Each structure stands twice: as structure tokens, then as C-alpha cells.
KOLDRENFI-714449 format. One record per residue (C-alpha): residue in one letter; z, x, y. Coordinates in steps of 0.5 Angstrom, whole numbers, plus 500, padded with zeros to 3 digits. Each point is the difference from the previous one (the first is absolute). Example, Ala and Ser with C-alpha at 12.3 -4.5 7.8 and 13.67 -1.06 7.14 Angstrom:
KOLDRENFI-714449
A516525491/S498502507/
end
This chain:
KOLDRENFI-714449
M514382688/I501493502/V506496498/V498492498/M505495501/R501494496/H497494503/D508497501/A503507502/T505498506/P500504507/D506503497/E497503494/V494502504/E505504505/A504503495/I493503497/R498502507/A507504501/R500503494/L493503501/I502502507/D506504497/D496503495/G496503506/F494496499/R496497506/V500492498/H495495503/L501493498/S494495499/P502493499/G494496497/V499493499/E503500493/R504506500/T503506504/I497507498/I503506502/G496506502/V504507498/I497507503/G504507499/E500505495/N502500493/T499492500/E501500492/R507499502/V498493503/Y500497493/G507500500/V500494504/S497496494/A507498498/M502497507/A500493501/G494496502/V495506498/E494498496/Q497507499/V499506503/V492502500/P497507502/V495501505/H495505498/R496500507/P501505505/Y501494505/K506495499/L502496506/V492497501/S499499492/R500493497/E505502495/F505501506/H498494504/P496495495/D498495506/P495501505/S503503507/V499496506/I500504506/H502496506/V498502507/G503496505/P497493498/V495503496/A501501492/V495505497/G500499492/G501492500/N495495499/R496502507/V495505500/V502504507/V494502504/M502506505/A494501505/G499504506/P497506503/C500507497/A503503506/V503497506/E496502506/S502495505/R504494502/E493496501/Q498502493/V506498496/M501494504/E493497499/A501502492/A507497500/G498494503/V495499494/V504502495/N505495502/G495495501/L498500493/G507499498/L502507497/S506503501/V500508500/L496504505/R498507498/G499506505/G501507500/A504503506/Y500507496/K494502497/P499506495/R493502500/T496505496/S497503506/P505503506/Y495497505/S500493498/F504495503/Q508501498/G502493503/M504498506/G507501497/V506497503/E496496505/G496497495/L506498496/K502496507/I493497500/L501497493/A507498501/E497496506/A495497496/R506498495/E504496506/R493497502/Y498497494/G506500495/L496506495/M504505496/I497507501/V498505495/T499507502/E500507497/A506506501/V497507499/D506504501/H508499501/E499500507/S495494500/L504497494/R506499505/Q495497505/V496495495/A507498497/E502498507/W494496502/A496498494/D502495495/I497504494/V499507499/Q494503497/V500506496/G493502500/A496503494/R500507503/N508500500/M501496493/Q503507497/N503502507/F507499496/E504502506/L497495504/L501495494/K507501500/A501499507/V496493500/G505499494/Q505500505/T497495505/A502493499/K492498502/P495497494/V495506498/L493499499/L499506495/K492502500/R498504493/G498507501/M492501500/S501504494/A506497497/T501497493/I504494499/D506503497/E500505506/W500494505/L505496497/Q505507500/A498500507/A503493501/E506502496/Y502505505/I500495505/V504495496/A505505497/H502502507/G502493502/N494496502/P498495495/N495497504/V493503498/I493497500/L495504496/C493501503/E494502497/R495503505/G495503495/I500507496/R495506501/T495500494/Y493503499/E497494503/S497501507/K497494502/T507497502/R506504504/N504499494/T500496494/L504494500/D504499494/L501493499/S503501493/A506503503/I502493502/P501497492/V503507498/V505501506/K502493499/E502501492/L503507502/S504498506/H503494504/L498502507/P494496503/I494503501/V495499506/I492503500/D497504506/P492498499/S499504507/H502507498/S498499493/T492498502/G499503506/H495495502/W502494504/N494496496/W504501493/V507498503/A499493498/P498500493/M505505498/A506496504/R497494496/A500504493/A508502502/V502493501/A497498493/A503506497/G507498502/A501504506/D506498504/G497501507/L494504504/I501505506/I493499503/E497504506/A497496506/H498502507/P497496506/D495505500/P499504494/S494504503/R505503506/A506501495/L504507501/S502500492/D496497494/G495495504/P495500494/Q505497495/S503495505/L498493500/N498497507/L505494502/P495494498/H499504493/L507500499/E500492501/E495499495/L504504495/V506497501/H497493499/S497502494/L507503497/R503494502/T496496495/L500506495/A508500500/E500493498/V495501494/V505505497/G506495502/R503504506/T500499508/L498504505/
end
């Protein structure tokens, strides 16, 4: 249920409603908007919420029929902007996060970070922990990889996004990184989502490879319901019958998510295509469709990459792509 307050409701009236609902045993989330405040109500027997309709300042009580409440547009009509240090995801700027799939060495990360910084980008991606399909594939450098990323942040002023794969790595990632990534394989690891919800760090939640949009938004709901509203959604391709690409990039998820949810959405054209030469066209298409950002794999020497080399741009190709995206962003009324 949501309680829609009148546009002229006073802070005391809002507080009176909040206190009443808490006394009745509900969990309450306030969402101050440009024109009015929305109060989200979660709990059992929500029919009792209709009782506040007679209280001062209330315009109406509206049921929310979707299984996700806090991430829905009904609860939060205005788009959310997630702040990562000086970086705002979900505003007018299209945020590009770029870097190697996996941290392999200090030299590799510093070379990539230097280019990312030189292009005017603000977020460096890189995996310190790598969940791999094969147990024999490179699994990442762990804490040492996090320390290298942190050094790149200090040297170049970049924000860091990297993946947590379990509770122990979450503790480390939350300590060293600026954005905690939850990968596609963990999108429905509900205990991990609860733990991520208890951190104070912004979260990049990737869509599961076989997940519907509703399932994806319910995963985001887990994080928000456990205390962390700073969720950025990431479409990274879903599994279909098509075998020419690694996955199928669902660009329609951009307008659909923006209609259903207030959370920002970024696109991963690297994992979705699996081929470096298709990354740039899909990145440009995502910006044209309204994506709030991109996360792109780029490596100093993709032929020697220990993870996902075939889908990684080399650094000159990353440079070419960013220049074209900057022009396109202006065409659609945004900046890069």
C-alpha cells in the first residue's frame, strides 16, 4: 500500500501518519517527491492502512498490486539518482564504467585506469573475485586485486565497481570498493541480497541470465527492503535460443524498467554480445534507448586476457567508442 500525502501536507502531518503506521506494526518508507510525499507501507493485513485516510494531510491510500513495492514507480514517482561519491547515476549524465573483466596485475589495471581517466570517465570496473562456469578458469586475485583497484582510485580519482560473490567477499568489497556488484549468477541468492541490503554502499544488480524483469525487480526489492535504497539495475543479456551471441541483449528492458521502477538502469554490451566488435553498436543503441549508463570491458591486450578477452575492447577501441557516445549523448539531450 502507499499513502499519498496532499501537496500542502505539513511535516507534522507526515510524521503523524508515519508514527501511526509504525504503531500498527507496519514497516514504513518515506519518499519525498517534488510535489508531494509518498509513504510506502509494508506488512500483513495492509487493509488496515485505509484507516489513515481520515487523518489530516492524506490525499488517498492506494494499493500496490505488484510483488515489488519499494522499487516501483507507484511508491517513488520521480526517477532515483544514485550518488557514488561525485558521480550521479540516473541523472542527465550517461555514466560509463570501463575497465578489464578481471584484475590480473597492477600494471594492467593502471594502464587501463589511465586511459579511463584520460577519457573523462569516472568509474573503473574490474573483477577481484570471478565466479566462473569452469572450476579451472581464473578466479581472480581476491583482496590483492581489491588493493590494486583502490590504488588506481587514489592515483586517478576514479570510483571502483567490483563484484562480491559471497558473504566473505562482500565484506571485503564493501571495505575497498565504491559500488558493490551482484552478478547475474547471484541475482537470486537471496541471503546475499539481504546482506548487500545491510551495507551502505551503492549496488549494481545484474539481471540473471534467465530472469524475467519482474524477478529482477523483486531481487532489487530484497536489497531495498533490507535497508539499502541505492540500487542500480544492469541489463547484461539473457539466455535465448540464439547462439550467435553470448546472450541476447534486451534493449526493451530500458523503457520497460523505467516505466515500472524509479531505479536507474545501465547496460552491459560486453557480456550480452560476447564479441568485442559488436560492443560499440549495442552501446550506442543503449544510449539512444535511454540507458543511464554503460559498463564496458576494456583490456590493454585482450588477446592475453585471463577472462573474457574475446568480448573486451582494446584501449584504442574504447577511446573511439567514448568519443562516438559523447556525440550521441548530446543528440538525445544528455551528457557523457
